[in-house]
PDB file of N, CA, C and O in Angstrom:
ATOM      1  N   MET A   1       0.833  -1.169   0.000  1.00  0.00           N
ATOM      2  CA  MET A   1       0.000   0.000   0.000  1.00  0.00           C
ATOM      3  C   MET A   1       0.886   1.244   0.000  1.00  0.00           C
ATOM      4  O   MET A   1       1.847   1.325   0.765  1.00  0.00           O
ATOM      5  N   ARG A   2       0.567   2.197  -0.844  1.00  0.00           N
ATOM      6  CA  ARG A   2       1.347   3.428  -0.942  1.00  0.00           C
ATOM      7  C   ARG A   2       1.060   4.333   0.242  1.00  0.00           C
ATOM      8  O   ARG A   2      -0.043   4.358   0.787  1.00  0.00           O
ATOM      9  N   THR A   3       2.059   5.052   0.608  1.00  0.00           N
ATOM     10  CA  THR A   3       1.865   6.041   1.658  1.00  0.00           C
ATOM     11  C   THR A   3       1.531   7.375   1.010  1.00  0.00           C
ATOM     12  O   THR A   3       1.807   7.585  -0.171  1.00  0.00           O
ATOM     13  N   ARG A   4       0.962   8.237   1.752  1.00  0.00           N
ATOM     14  CA  ARG A   4       0.583   9.546   1.235  1.00  0.00           C
ATOM     15  C   ARG A   4       1.806  10.352   0.817  1.00  0.00           C
ATOM     16  O   ARG A   4       1.754  11.082  -0.173  1.00  0.00           O
ATOM     17  N   LYS A   5       2.885  10.233   1.544  1.00  0.00           N
ATOM     18  CA  LYS A   5       4.087  10.982   1.227  1.00  0.00           C
ATOM     19  C   LYS A   5       4.662  10.579  -0.130  1.00  0.00           C
ATOM     20  O   LYS A   5       5.118  11.440  -0.883  1.00  0.00           O
ATOM     21  N   ALA A   6       4.649   9.308  -0.448  1.00  0.00           N
ATOM     22  CA  ALA A   6       5.199   8.834  -1.717  1.00  0.00           C
ATOM     23  C   ALA A   6       4.382   9.356  -2.894  1.00  0.00           C
ATOM     24  O   ALA A   6       4.963   9.787  -3.891  1.00  0.00           O
ATOM     25  N   SER A   7       3.068   9.332  -2.809  1.00  0.00           N
ATOM     26  CA  SER A   7       2.253   9.797  -3.924  1.00  0.00           C
ATOM     27  C   SER A   7       2.336  11.310  -4.060  1.00  0.00           C
ATOM     28  O   SER A   7       2.271  11.827  -5.175  1.00  0.00           O
ATOM     29  N   THR A   8       2.475  12.024  -2.964  1.00  0.00           N
ATOM     30  CA  THR A   8       2.612  13.472  -3.023  1.00  0.00           C
ATOM     31  C   THR A   8       3.937  13.848  -3.674  1.00  0.00           C
ATOM     32  O   THR A   8       3.997  14.803  -4.448  1.00  0.00           O
ATOM     33  N   THR A   9       4.980  13.118  -3.374  1.00  0.00           N
ATOM     34  CA  THR A   9       6.289  13.384  -3.966  1.00  0.00           C
ATOM     35  C   THR A   9       6.253  13.148  -5.471  1.00  0.00           C
ATOM     36  O   THR A   9       6.816  13.935  -6.232  1.00  0.00           O
ATOM     37  N   GLY A  10       5.604  12.080  -5.908  1.00  0.00           N
ATOM     38  CA  GLY A  10       5.478  11.806  -7.336  1.00  0.00           C
ATOM     39  C   GLY A  10       4.665  12.867  -8.051  1.00  0.00           C
ATOM     40  O   GLY A  10       5.017  13.290  -9.151  1.00  0.00           O
ATOM     41  N   SER A  11       3.583  13.295  -7.432  1.00  0.00           N
ATOM     42  CA  SER A  11       2.750  14.341  -8.023  1.00  0.00           C
ATOM     43  C   SER A  11       3.520  15.650  -8.117  1.00  0.00           C
ATOM     44  O   SER A  11       3.409  16.379  -9.103  1.00  0.00           O
ATOM     45  N   ARG A  12       4.285  15.932  -7.102  1.00  0.00           N
ATOM     46  CA  ARG A  12       5.065  17.167  -7.097  1.00  0.00           C
ATOM     47  C   ARG A  12       6.116  17.134  -8.201  1.00  0.00           C
ATOM     48  O   ARG A  12       6.345  18.149  -8.859  1.00  0.00           O
ATOM     49  N   ALA A  13       6.744  16.013  -8.412  1.00  0.00           N
ATOM     50  CA  ALA A  13       7.760  15.896  -9.462  1.00  0.00           C
ATOM     51  C   ALA A  13       7.136  16.074 -10.840  1.00  0.00           C
ATOM     52  O   ALA A  13       7.695  16.761 -11.696  1.00  0.00           O
ATOM     53  N   ILE A  14       5.988  15.462 -11.052  1.00  0.00           N
ATOM     54  CA  ILE A  14       5.299  15.602 -12.340  1.00  0.00           C
ATOM     55  C   ILE A  14       4.879  17.046 -12.563  1.00  0.00           C
ATOM     56  O   ILE A  14       5.005  17.563 -13.673  1.00  0.00           O
ATOM     57  N   THR A  15       4.385  17.697 -11.528  1.00  0.00           N
ATOM     58  CA  THR A  15       3.976  19.101 -11.637  1.00  0.00           C
ATOM     59  C   THR A  15       5.167  19.975 -11.998  1.00  0.00           C
ATOM     60  O   THR A  15       5.051  20.857 -12.849  1.00  0.00           O
ATOM     61  N   ILE A  16       6.303  19.744 -11.364  1.00  0.00           N
ATOM     62  CA  ILE A  16       7.495  20.533 -11.668  1.00  0.00           C
ATOM     63  C   ILE A  16       7.941  20.306 -13.105  1.00  0.00           C
ATOM     64  O   ILE A  16       8.317  21.255 -13.792  1.00  0.00           O
ATOM     65  N   ILE A  17       7.903  19.062 -13.565  1.00  0.00           N
ATOM     66  CA  ILE A  17       8.288  18.753 -14.950  1.00  0.00           C
ATOM     67  C   ILE A  17       7.364  19.459 -15.936  1.00  0.00           C
ATOM     68  O   ILE A  17       7.833  20.022 -16.925  1.00  0.00           O
ATOM     69  N   VAL A  18       6.056  19.435 -15.680  1.00  0.00           N
ATOM     70  CA  VAL A  18       5.091  20.087 -16.581  1.00  0.00           C
ATOM     71  C   VAL A  18       5.305  21.600 -16.593  1.00  0.00           C
ATOM     72  O   VAL A  18       5.271  22.219 -17.656  1.00  0.00           O
ATOM     73  N   VAL A  19       5.523  22.194 -15.436  1.00  0.00           N
ATOM     74  CA  VAL A  19       5.735  23.643 -15.366  1.00  0.00           C
ATOM     75  C   VAL A  19       7.010  24.032 -16.101  1.00  0.00           C
ATOM     76  O   VAL A  19       7.016  25.019 -16.837  1.00  0.00           O
ATOM     77  N   VAL A  20       8.083  23.281 -15.920  1.00  0.00           N
ATOM     78  CA  VAL A  20       9.336  23.569 -16.628  1.00  0.00           C
ATOM     79  C   VAL A  20       9.139  23.390 -18.137  1.00  0.00           C
ATOM     80  O   VAL A  20       9.631  24.195 -18.927  1.00  0.00           O
ATOM     81  N   TRP A  21       8.424  22.339 -18.532  1.00  0.00           N
ATOM     82  CA  TRP A  21       8.139  22.081 -19.961  1.00  0.00           C
ATOM     83  C   TRP A  21       7.392  23.274 -20.578  1.00  0.00           C
ATOM     84  O   TRP A  21       7.757  23.742 -21.656  1.00  0.00           O
ATOM     85  N   LEU A  22       6.351  23.762 -19.896  1.00  0.00           N
ATOM     86  CA  LEU A  22       5.580  24.889 -20.418  1.00  0.00           C
ATOM     87  C   LEU A  22       6.394  26.179 -20.418  1.00  0.00           C
ATOM     88  O   LEU A  22       6.241  27.003 -21.320  1.00  0.00           O
ATOM     89  N   PHE A  23       7.250  26.363 -19.427  1.00  0.00           N
ATOM     90  CA  PHE A  23       8.122  27.533 -19.399  1.00  0.00           C
ATOM     91  C   PHE A  23       9.076  27.519 -20.590  1.00  0.00           C
ATOM     92  O   PHE A  23       9.297  28.554 -21.217  1.00  0.00           O
ATOM     93  N   ILE A  24       9.640  26.361 -20.905  1.00  0.00           N
ATOM     94  CA  ILE A  24      10.514  26.247 -22.074  1.00  0.00           C
ATOM     95  C   ILE A  24       9.718  26.515 -23.350  1.00  0.00           C
ATOM     96  O   ILE A  24      10.224  27.148 -24.277  1.00  0.00           O
ATOM     97  N   GLY A  25       8.474  26.034 -23.399  1.00  0.00           N
ATOM     98  CA  GLY A  25       7.613  26.307 -24.550  1.00  0.00           C
ATOM     99  C   GLY A  25       7.314  27.791 -24.708  1.00  0.00           C
ATOM    100  O   GLY A  25       7.289  28.307 -25.825  1.00  0.00           O
ATOM    101  N   LEU A  26       7.086  28.476 -23.592  1.00  0.00           N
ATOM    102  CA  LEU A  26       6.878  29.929 -23.649  1.00  0.00           C
ATOM    103  C   LEU A  26       8.123  30.632 -24.166  1.00  0.00           C
ATOM    104  O   LEU A  26       8.027  31.573 -24.953  1.00  0.00           O
ATOM    105  N   ALA A  27       9.290  30.179 -23.727  1.00  0.00           N
ATOM    106  CA  ALA A  27      10.541  30.758 -24.214  1.00  0.00           C
ATOM    107  C   ALA A  27      10.695  30.526 -25.718  1.00  0.00           C
ATOM    108  O   ALA A  27      11.152  31.413 -26.440  1.00  0.00           O
ATOM    109  N   ALA A  28      10.316  29.340 -26.189  1.00  0.00           N
ATOM    110  CA  ALA A  28      10.397  29.042 -27.625  1.00  0.00           C
ATOM    111  C   ALA A  28       9.462  29.938 -28.423  1.00  0.00           C
ATOM    112  O   ALA A  28       9.836  30.428 -29.489  1.00  0.00           O
ATOM    113  N   ALA A  29       8.249  30.159 -27.919  1.00  0.00           N
ATOM    114  CA  ALA A  29       7.299  31.038 -28.611  1.00  0.00           C
ATOM    115  C   ALA A  29       7.796  32.477 -28.607  1.00  0.00           C
ATOM    116  O   ALA A  29       7.655  33.188 -29.602  1.00  0.00           O
ATOM    117  N   ALA A  30       8.375  32.906 -27.497  1.00  0.00           N
ATOM    118  CA  ALA A  30       8.910  34.268 -27.432  1.00  0.00           C
ATOM    119  C   ALA A  30      10.105  34.431 -28.375  1.00  0.00           C
ATOM    120  O   ALA A  30      10.277  35.485 -28.986  1.00  0.00           O
ATOM    121  N   GLN A  31      10.924  33.392 -28.491  1.00  0.00           N
ATOM    122  CA  GLN A  31      12.078  33.427 -29.384  1.00  0.00           C
ATOM    123  C   GLN A  31      11.641  33.603 -30.834  1.00  0.00           C
ATOM    124  O   GLN A  31      12.353  34.213 -31.632  1.00  0.00           O
ATOM    125  N   ARG A  32      10.476  33.069 -31.173  1.00  0.00           N
ATOM    126  CA  ARG A  32       9.953  33.173 -32.542  1.00  0.00           C
ATOM    127  C   ARG A  32       9.091  34.412 -32.733  1.00  0.00           C
ATOM    128  O   ARG A  32       8.454  34.576 -33.774  1.00  0.00           O
ATOM    129  N   ASN A  33       9.069  35.290 -31.724  1.00  0.00           N
ATOM    130  CA  ASN A  33       8.329  36.569 -31.769  1.00  0.00           C
ATOM    131  C   ASN A  33       6.831  36.373 -31.964  1.00  0.00           C
ATOM    132  O   ASN A  33       6.189  37.187 -32.627  1.00  0.00           O
ATOM    133  N   TYR A  34       6.264  35.312 -31.402  1.00  0.00           N
ATOM    134  CA  TYR A  34       4.835  35.078 -31.531  1.00  0.00           C
ATOM    135  C   TYR A  34       4.016  36.016 -30.640  1.00  0.00           C
ATOM    136  O   TYR A  34       2.810  36.151 -30.848  1.00  0.00           O
ATOM    137  N   PHE A  35       4.630  36.655 -29.670  1.00  0.00           N
ATOM    138  CA  PHE A  35       3.915  37.564 -28.792  1.00  0.00           C
ATOM    139  C   PHE A  35       4.030  39.007 -29.243  1.00  0.00           C
ATOM    140  O   PHE A  35       3.443  39.893 -28.622  1.00  0.00           O
ATOM    141  N   ALA A  36       4.771  39.262 -30.311  1.00  0.00           N
ATOM    142  CA  ALA A  36       4.939  40.614 -30.833  1.00  0.00           C
ATOM    143  C   ALA A  36       3.768  40.966 -31.741  1.00  0.00           C
ATOM    144  O   ALA A  36       3.160  40.088 -32.353  1.00  0.00           O
ATOM    145  N   GLY A  37       3.466  42.217 -31.820  1.00  0.00           N
ATOM    146  CA  GLY A  37       2.390  42.685 -32.686  1.00  0.00           C
ATOM    147  C   GLY A  37       1.041  42.632 -31.999  1.00  0.00           C
ATOM    148  O   GLY A  37       0.858  41.927 -31.007  1.00  0.00           O
ATOM    149  N   SER A  38       0.111  43.377 -32.535  1.00  0.00           N
ATOM    150  CA  SER A  38      -1.205  43.461 -31.906  1.00  0.00           C
ATOM    151  C   SER A  38      -2.266  42.646 -32.644  1.00  0.00           C
ATOM    152  O   SER A  38      -3.374  42.474 -32.137  1.00  0.00           O
ATOM    153  N   GLU A  39      -1.941  42.148 -33.823  1.00  0.00           N
ATOM    154  CA  GLU A  39      -2.928  41.387 -34.590  1.00  0.00           C
ATOM    155  C   GLU A  39      -3.042  39.968 -34.031  1.00  0.00           C
ATOM    156  O   GLU A  39      -2.088  39.191 -34.079  1.00  0.00           O
ATOM    157  N   ALA A  40      -4.205  39.649 -33.508  1.00  0.00           N
ATOM    158  CA  ALA A  40      -4.431  38.315 -32.946  1.00  0.00           C
ATOM    159  C   ALA A  40      -5.466  37.591 -33.799  1.00  0.00           C
ATOM    160  O   ALA A  40      -6.645  37.946 -33.793  1.00  0.00           O
ATOM    161  N   THR A  41      -5.023  36.583 -34.524  1.00  0.00           N
ATOM    162  CA  THR A  41      -5.937  35.760 -35.315  1.00  0.00           C
ATOM    163  C   THR A  41      -5.958  34.367 -34.705  1.00  0.00           C
ATOM    164  O   THR A  41      -5.078  34.007 -33.923  1.00  0.00           O
ATOM    165  N   TRP A  42      -6.964  33.594 -35.067  1.00  0.00           N
ATOM    166  CA  TRP A  42      -7.048  32.226 -34.543  1.00  0.00           C
ATOM    167  C   TRP A  42      -5.855  31.398 -34.997  1.00  0.00           C
ATOM    168  O   TRP A  42      -5.382  30.532 -34.261  1.00  0.00           O
ATOM    169  N   ALA A  43      -5.366  31.659 -36.209  1.00  0.00           N
ATOM    170  CA  ALA A  43      -4.202  30.919 -36.692  1.00  0.00           C
ATOM    171  C   ALA A  43      -2.972  31.227 -35.846  1.00  0.00           C
ATOM    172  O   ALA A  43      -2.198  30.327 -35.518  1.00  0.00           O
ATOM    173  N   LYS A  44      -2.793  32.490 -35.494  1.00  0.00           N
ATOM    174  CA  LYS A  44      -1.645  32.883 -34.676  1.00  0.00           C
ATOM    175  C   LYS A  44      -1.767  32.316 -33.264  1.00  0.00           C
ATOM    176  O   LYS A  44      -0.777  31.866 -32.686  1.00  0.00           O
ATOM    177  N   VAL A  45      -2.974  32.337 -32.710  1.00  0.00           N
ATOM    178  CA  VAL A  45      -3.205  31.770 -31.378  1.00  0.00           C
ATOM    179  C   VAL A  45      -2.916  30.269 -31.397  1.00  0.00           C
ATOM    180  O   VAL A  45      -2.260  29.749 -30.495  1.00  0.00           O
ATOM    181  N   GLY A  46      -3.407  29.575 -32.428  1.00  0.00           N
ATOM    182  CA  GLY A  46      -3.176  28.137 -32.538  1.00  0.00           C
ATOM    183  C   GLY A  46      -1.702  27.804 -32.683  1.00  0.00           C
ATOM    184  O   GLY A  46      -1.203  26.877 -32.045  1.00  0.00           O
ATOM    185  N   THR A  47      -1.005  28.561 -33.521  1.00  0.00           N
ATOM    186  CA  THR A  47       0.426  28.338 -33.714  1.00  0.00           C
ATOM    187  C   THR A  47       1.187  28.568 -32.416  1.00  0.00           C
ATOM    188  O   THR A  47       2.099  27.811 -32.083  1.00  0.00           O
ATOM    189  N   THR A  48       0.813  29.611 -31.686  1.00  0.00           N
ATOM    190  CA  THR A  48       1.475  29.919 -30.420  1.00  0.00           C
ATOM    191  C   THR A  48       1.241  28.818 -29.403  1.00  0.00           C
ATOM    192  O   THR A  48       2.176  28.406 -28.717  1.00  0.00           O
ATOM    193  N   LEU A  49       0.007  28.332 -29.293  1.00  0.00           N
ATOM    194  CA  LEU A  49      -0.287  27.264 -28.330  1.00  0.00           C
ATOM    195  C   LEU A  49       0.432  25.964 -28.673  1.00  0.00           C
ATOM    196  O   LEU A  49       0.947  25.285 -27.785  1.00  0.00           O
ATOM    197  N   VAL A  50       0.468  25.620 -29.948  1.00  0.00           N
ATOM    198  CA  VAL A  50       1.179  24.401 -30.350  1.00  0.00           C
ATOM    199  C   VAL A  50       2.670  24.548 -30.073  1.00  0.00           C
ATOM    200  O   VAL A  50       3.321  23.587 -29.662  1.00  0.00           O
ATOM    201  N   THR A  51       3.214  25.736 -30.294  1.00  0.00           N
ATOM    202  CA  THR A  51       4.628  25.958 -30.007  1.00  0.00           C
ATOM    203  C   THR A  51       4.913  25.841 -28.517  1.00  0.00           C
ATOM    204  O   THR A  51       5.945  25.296 -28.125  1.00  0.00           O
ATOM    205  N   ILE A  52       4.007  26.346 -27.681  1.00  0.00           N
ATOM    206  CA  ILE A  52       4.202  26.256 -26.239  1.00  0.00           C
ATOM    207  C   ILE A  52       4.185  24.797 -25.793  1.00  0.00           C
ATOM    208  O   ILE A  52       4.985  24.398 -24.947  1.00  0.00           O
ATOM    209  N   VAL A  53       3.286  24.005 -26.353  1.00  0.00           N
ATOM    210  CA  VAL A  53       3.169  22.604 -25.942  1.00  0.00           C
ATOM    211  C   VAL A  53       4.270  21.736 -26.553  1.00  0.00           C
ATOM    212  O   VAL A  53       4.851  20.899 -25.862  1.00  0.00           O
ATOM    213  N   ALA A  54       4.560  21.927 -27.838  1.00  0.00           N
ATOM    214  CA  ALA A  54       5.517  21.056 -28.522  1.00  0.00           C
ATOM    215  C   ALA A  54       6.876  21.699 -28.740  1.00  0.00           C
ATOM    216  O   ALA A  54       7.803  21.024 -29.188  1.00  0.00           O
ATOM    217  N   GLY A  55       7.021  22.967 -28.442  1.00  0.00           N
ATOM    218  CA  GLY A  55       8.277  23.675 -28.672  1.00  0.00           C
ATOM    219  C   GLY A  55       9.494  23.058 -28.035  1.00  0.00           C
ATOM    220  O   GLY A  55      10.550  23.019 -28.665  1.00  0.00           O
ATOM    221  N   PRO A  56       9.394  22.564 -26.787  1.00  0.00           N
ATOM    222  CA  PRO A  56      10.579  21.965 -26.165  1.00  0.00           C
ATOM    223  C   PRO A  56      11.125  20.756 -26.920  1.00  0.00           C
ATOM    224  O   PRO A  56      12.289  20.399 -26.735  1.00  0.00           O
ATOM    225  N   LEU A  57      10.327  20.124 -27.754  1.00  0.00           N
ATOM    226  CA  LEU A  57      10.818  18.980 -28.534  1.00  0.00           C
ATOM    227  C   LEU A  57      11.959  19.388 -29.462  1.00  0.00           C
ATOM    228  O   LEU A  57      12.859  18.592 -29.733  1.00  0.00           O
ATOM    229  N   ASN A  58      11.923  20.632 -29.951  1.00  0.00           N
ATOM    230  CA  ASN A  58      13.008  21.108 -30.819  1.00  0.00           C
ATOM    231  C   ASN A  58      14.328  21.173 -30.072  1.00  0.00           C
ATOM    232  O   ASN A  58      15.384  20.934 -30.659  1.00  0.00           O
ATOM    233  N   TYR A  59      14.283  21.489 -28.800  1.00  0.00           N
ATOM    234  CA  TYR A  59      15.510  21.626 -28.020  1.00  0.00           C
ATOM    235  C   TYR A  59      16.130  20.279 -27.667  1.00  0.00           C
ATOM    236  O   TYR A  59      17.312  20.217 -27.330  1.00  0.00           O
ATOM    237  N   VAL A  60      15.357  19.209 -27.739  1.00  0.00           N
ATOM    238  CA  VAL A  60      15.916  17.877 -27.467  1.00  0.00           C
ATOM    239  C   VAL A  60      16.265  17.135 -28.754  1.00  0.00           C
ATOM    240  O   VAL A  60      16.642  15.964 -28.716  1.00  0.00           O
ATOM    241  N   GLY A  61      16.139  17.815 -29.889  1.00  0.00           N
ATOM    242  CA  GLY A  61      16.568  17.225 -31.150  1.00  0.00           C
ATOM    243  C   GLY A  61      15.450  16.773 -32.067  1.00  0.00           C
ATOM    244  O   GLY A  61      15.699  16.498 -33.241  1.00  0.00           O
ATOM    245  N   ALA A  62      14.237  16.689 -31.574  1.00  0.00           N
ATOM    246  CA  ALA A  62      13.117  16.311 -32.437  1.00  0.00           C
ATOM    247  C   ALA A  62      12.723  17.525 -33.274  1.00  0.00           C
ATOM    248  O   ALA A  62      12.890  18.663 -32.834  1.00  0.00           O
ATOM    249  N   ASN A  63      12.219  17.298 -34.438  1.00  0.00           N
ATOM    250  CA  ASN A  63      11.776  18.389 -35.298  1.00  0.00           C
ATOM    251  C   ASN A  63      10.360  18.079 -35.771  1.00  0.00           C
ATOM    252  O   ASN A  63      10.167  17.666 -36.914  1.00  0.00           O
ATOM    253  N   PRO A  64       9.367  18.273 -34.902  1.00  0.00           N
ATOM    254  CA  PRO A  64       7.995  17.925 -35.281  1.00  0.00           C
ATOM    255  C   PRO A  64       7.455  18.863 -36.354  1.00  0.00           C
ATOM    256  O   PRO A  64       7.573  20.084 -36.249  1.00  0.00           O
ATOM    257  N   LYS A  65       6.875  18.284 -37.366  1.00  0.00           N
ATOM    258  CA  LYS A  65       6.251  19.055 -38.438  1.00  0.00           C
ATOM    259  C   LYS A  65       4.888  18.449 -38.708  1.00  0.00           C
ATOM    260  O   LYS A  65       4.710  17.232 -38.656  1.00  0.00           O
ATOM    261  N   ILE A  66       3.939  19.304 -38.995  1.00  0.00           N
ATOM    262  CA  ILE A  66       2.588  18.857 -39.288  1.00  0.00           C
ATOM    263  C   ILE A  66       2.314  19.162 -40.752  1.00  0.00           C
ATOM    264  O   ILE A  66       2.480  20.294 -41.206  1.00  0.00           O
ATOM    265  N   ASP A  67       1.893  18.142 -41.481  1.00  0.00           N
ATOM    266  CA  ASP A  67       1.539  18.319 -42.883  1.00  0.00           C
ATOM    267  C   ASP A  67       0.027  18.259 -42.976  1.00  0.00           C
ATOM    268  O   ASP A  67      -0.580  17.210 -42.760  1.00  0.00           O
ATOM    269  N   CYS A  68      -0.564  19.377 -43.294  1.00  0.00           N
ATOM    270  CA  CYS A  68      -2.024  19.460 -43.313  1.00  0.00           C
ATOM    271  C   CYS A  68      -2.481  19.918 -44.686  1.00  0.00           C
ATOM    272  O   CYS A  68      -1.988  20.918 -45.209  1.00  0.00           O
ATOM    273  N   THR A  69      -3.413  19.195 -45.262  1.00  0.00           N
ATOM    274  CA  THR A  69      -4.007  19.622 -46.527  1.00  0.00           C
ATOM    275  C   THR A  69      -5.473  19.898 -46.288  1.00  0.00           C
ATOM    276  O   THR A  69      -6.222  19.032 -45.836  1.00  0.00           O
ATOM    277  N   ALA A  70      -5.866  21.105 -46.596  1.00  0.00           N
ATOM    278  CA  ALA A  70      -7.249  21.512 -46.405  1.00  0.00           C
ATOM    279  C   ALA A  70      -8.019  21.289 -47.698  1.00  0.00           C
ATOM    280  O   ALA A  70      -7.448  21.383 -48.785  1.00  0.00           O
ATOM    281  N   PRO A  71      -9.309  20.994 -47.592  1.00  0.00           N
ATOM    282  CA  PRO A  71     -10.084  20.821 -48.827  1.00  0.00           C
ATOM    283  C   PRO A  71     -10.232  22.152 -49.560  1.00  0.00           C
ATOM    284  O   PRO A  71     -10.262  23.219 -48.946  1.00  0.00           O
ATOM    285  N   LYS A  72     -10.324  22.062 -50.879  1.00  0.00           N
ATOM    286  CA  LYS A  72     -10.490  23.264 -51.694  1.00  0.00           C
ATOM    287  C   LYS A  72     -11.932  23.757 -51.573  1.00  0.00           C
ATOM    288  O   LYS A  72     -12.863  22.954 -51.518  1.00  0.00           O
ATOM    289  N   PRO A  73     -12.112  25.062 -51.533  1.00  0.00           N
ATOM    290  CA  PRO A  73     -13.476  25.581 -51.429  1.00  0.00           C
ATOM    291  C   PRO A  73     -14.288  25.309 -52.688  1.00  0.00           C
ATOM    292  O   PRO A  73     -13.745  25.236 -53.790  1.00  0.00           O
ATOM    293  N   SER A  74     -15.575  25.164 -52.508  1.00  0.00           N
ATOM    294  CA  SER A  74     -16.457  24.927 -53.669  1.00  0.00           C
ATOM    295  C   SER A  74     -16.692  26.247 -54.396  1.00  0.00           C
ATOM    296  O   SER A  74     -16.478  27.329 -53.850  1.00  0.00           O
ATOM    297  N   ARG A  75     -17.135  26.123 -55.635  1.00  0.00           N
ATOM    298  CA  ARG A  75     -17.376  27.340 -56.434  1.00  0.00           C
ATOM    299  C   ARG A  75     -18.744  27.866 -56.232  1.00  0.00           C
ATOM    300  O   ARG A  75     -19.109  28.880 -56.826  1.00  0.00           O
TER     301      ARG A  75
END
């Protein structure tokens, strides 16, 4: 049976890892100047959020790329 102290320590470690991960993601977004300018579009917001979540992967050597093809509009 787990003790309360052991589960609290594990939760605390995971929380610290997530906070550091998001901080690195914020730094990556700031490095790419995603917070500059006053024009806020949904595309810019989406790009910024994805960079915050996945940005640290670039620093560990991964290079995530998304290939998206949108349907052509009808006439």
